[in-house]
N, C-alpha and C positions, 0 to 999 in steps of 0.2 A: 322896413323891410320892403322895397317895392321887387316886386319879379317881373322881368318884362318875356317875351319867349321869342326864336329866332326860328328859321326852318330854311328851306330850299324850295327852288322853283316849283322840285318834282312833287309839291303836296295835293295840286292842282284847288286849292282851294278858292271857291271867286272873290274875286277882286272889295266888293261891297265887304267881308267878313275880315279879310285881311286888313282893309283900312279900319273897319268899326273897334275892330280890336288890337290894332297895332303893333301888328307882327311884321318882323323885320325877316326880309325874304333873300335869302344870298343867293342870284341865279348861276343857272350853269351855261355851259357855251353849246352852240349850234353853230355846226364848223361847216359852208356848204360852199365847197369848193376851195379858194385860197382868202375867202372871207369870213371871220368870226363875228358871232350874231348873239349877244345876251338873250338866254330865255325869258320872256316875257317883256321885253324889254324894246330891243330889237329889232321883232318878228313877232307877226301877228301869228296865231295857232291855224287861222282861218286860210293865210298866206301860205303858210308853210305847206299843209294840207293837199293846197290846191297845187301845189307847183311839185310836189316831192313825186310823183313818178316819172316826171320828165328831166328834174336837174341830169344834167351830165355826168357829174361825178354822184356816188350816193354821199348825204349826208353824214358826217358822224361828230359823236358828240365829246364832249370834254369839262372836266371841274375847274374852278378858279382855285387858284392860289391862299392860302392861308392870311394872306393882306385883306382879301372881300369880307374874309368872316370878322377878321380883327374891326375891320370900318365898320360892320354892322355892330357889333358888340361896340365900339364906340360911339355910335352912335344913340345906341339904347341907354348905357352910361350917361352920357350927356341927358337925357332925357329926363334923370333919376333912377334908372335901376340901380338896385343895389345888388342882385341875382338875376341871372341869367341862363336862361334852360333852351337850349338847342337840339332840335328833335330835326333828325336827318331820314332819307330812305335807308332803306336795308343797306348793310354791308357787304351783303350777296350781291348786288346789283352795282355797286357805284363804292367810291372810294371817299365820298362826300364825309362821313362820318368821321374818318381818319384826318380828313385835312381837318374838319372841327375840331376836333381834339387837340390838333399842335395849336392851334391858334387859342384855344382855352386855356390852356397849359401853358402862354406868357403873357396871358391878358389879366392886368392889374388893376386895372378899374373898378372892374365888378366879380362877385363869384361866379365862374361858368360854369354849365354842368352838358357836357353833350352827350345825348343819349340815341343810339341805334334805335327808332321806330322798331325795324324790323318786317317794314311794311312798304308799300309806293302809292304814287298817287293819293285818293281820298282816303286811301287803308291809313296814311300817315297824316295826312288832312283830317282825320278825325280826331288824332291825339292834339293836333296841335293847335284846333279849335278848342278842344277839352280843357287843355293846360292852360291858352288865353282865359278864357270864361273864369276858371276858377283863380287865377294870377288876378283878376281883375276883383275878383268877390272873397281877396283878399287872405286864398287859403295858402299855408307856408309850401317851402320846397318838396319837404315830405310828403306832403299831403298829395302833390302833384302828381309826387314820382309813385305813390303809390296807387293811386287813380289809375295812370297809364299801362302800370305792372299788370292791372287787374283788366285792363282793356286788348291787351298783348294778344293774348289766348282768343279773343273773340273774334278778333278781325279776319277780313276773308275778302280776298279782290278778284276776280277773274274775268276772264275778257274773250271772246269767238274774234279769232282774225277773218279779215274777207279772202286772206293769200297767204300763201307760205312766200311769195316772190321777196319782199322785204325783208325776212328773216334770212336769208338766201342775201340778198345784198350786204348787209351790215354784218354777214359771216357768222351769224349767231346760226346757221345750220348747213348741213352739208348740200353742198351742191347738187348730186346725185339724188338724195335724198329729199329733197324738196320739187325736184323737177319728176320724181315718182309722186310727190304728193299730190302736184298740181294735174298729172294725169288721171290721178284718182280722184279727184276732186276733194282731195282731204281739206277740211277746216281746222286747224290749231288753235286747242284752250288754253290758255295761260293762266295760272294758276298761284297766290301766293297767300301764305300763312305764318305766323309767328316765325319770321326772319327764313321760312323756307319756301324756293320755287320751285313750282312742278308745270307737266305742261301732260297733255292729251293730243289725240287726232282722232277726227271725228270726219263720218262721211255727210259733206252737204253742209250748207247754213241751217236748213230747219233741223235736221239733228244736233248740230252746235247747240241751236239755244233752246232745245229740247233738253240738252245737258245743263243749260244753264239752268234751265229752272228747277231740275231734279236737285242740282246742287245748293239752289237757293231753300227748297221745301228740305232738304237736310238739315238748315241750319236756322230752321225757325223757333222760337219766334226772335224779329228783328227787332232792335231797339233802334236804326237806324240804318241808312240805305242812301246809296246815291248812285244815280246813272253813271256812264262812263264810255264813252266811244272816240273814234278818230274822225273828226270833218264827218258824222255818220247820225246829226241829231233827228233826223225824221224817222232812221232804224230804232236809234234808242228810244222815243216816246212810242213806239211802234212796239216795241220791249215790253215799255211799263205800262201799258194797256192790258197785255197780256197776265201782268203780274198783279194789277193793283191788288187783288185783293188778298196778296199775302204781305205786302209791304207796309208801312207806316204811309198817313194820307197827307202829312206835313213836313215841312223841310227837307226835301227833296232836294237837292244839287243835282244839275243836269251839265256834265264838263266834257269841255272836250279835253284829253289826256294832252300832258305838255309835250311838244317833239322831241323831247330830251330821250321820251320812251317812243313816241309815235316814231322816229325813225327805223326804229327797229321793226316794228309790228306793223306798219303802212294804215292808210287810211281804211275808212270802213268797219274798225273793230267796233264789236257792241260787250257793254260788259258792265260791271258792278262793284261797289266797294258795300261792305256791310258791316253792322256791328250787332253781332247777335248777344240775344240775352243770356246765352247758357255759353259756358267753356267750348269751344271746337275742338281743344284735344281729348 
């Protein structure tokens, strides 16, 4: 029995971790004008965020077809996988899991389990990394799935946005509401937990970051923590310094969020992904 892990490019794991654990990553599409780019392959995150405010038409995002998943599963099977666990961004946010399930149903060279992680970014990434490390340790699919189920209610991702503008451009927010929000200097706060997305509106960046700290304190103690940002590494590090006494001292990732999500939230966002030691339900 050899288990291998597949995921998609929204998981936001560092490339060195993906290489170390031999994780197969299926990229989503970033469409800019009449050109399509594979996320993490054809366009860098720094380039995307630097140019995002000035693109003549706002970028859109898209999912690949079943053939992209089949190719990833084929490569894993060729490398000796007898079972594959394919973990993806929440169904509430993307159709990736539905496509993965279709590809899995038709794949014959290995048994494929397609799993909705109920998360995004490193909320998914923590699950993928855990599964891949367990697979390398020789754990069974039953043991891995039980561990991921236990993690589900302990994962939480949140970020404060710098502006409402990109939610408006992407069609995720009514133009009138975003106009009022900009006038009042409102800062959206996005949250994801157990497959459910939610949002809040907070006055000013300072109050938004105070809210991020409060949400973190409500979920202590924390087993894993990762900084998330959209081309805002300096602001993310300043936030890390502010909460240093609340979070683990080691194995903290600081990642630019995938452009697939960033196209909707814009540059300047700062937040985090956590795995709490206790259930958050």
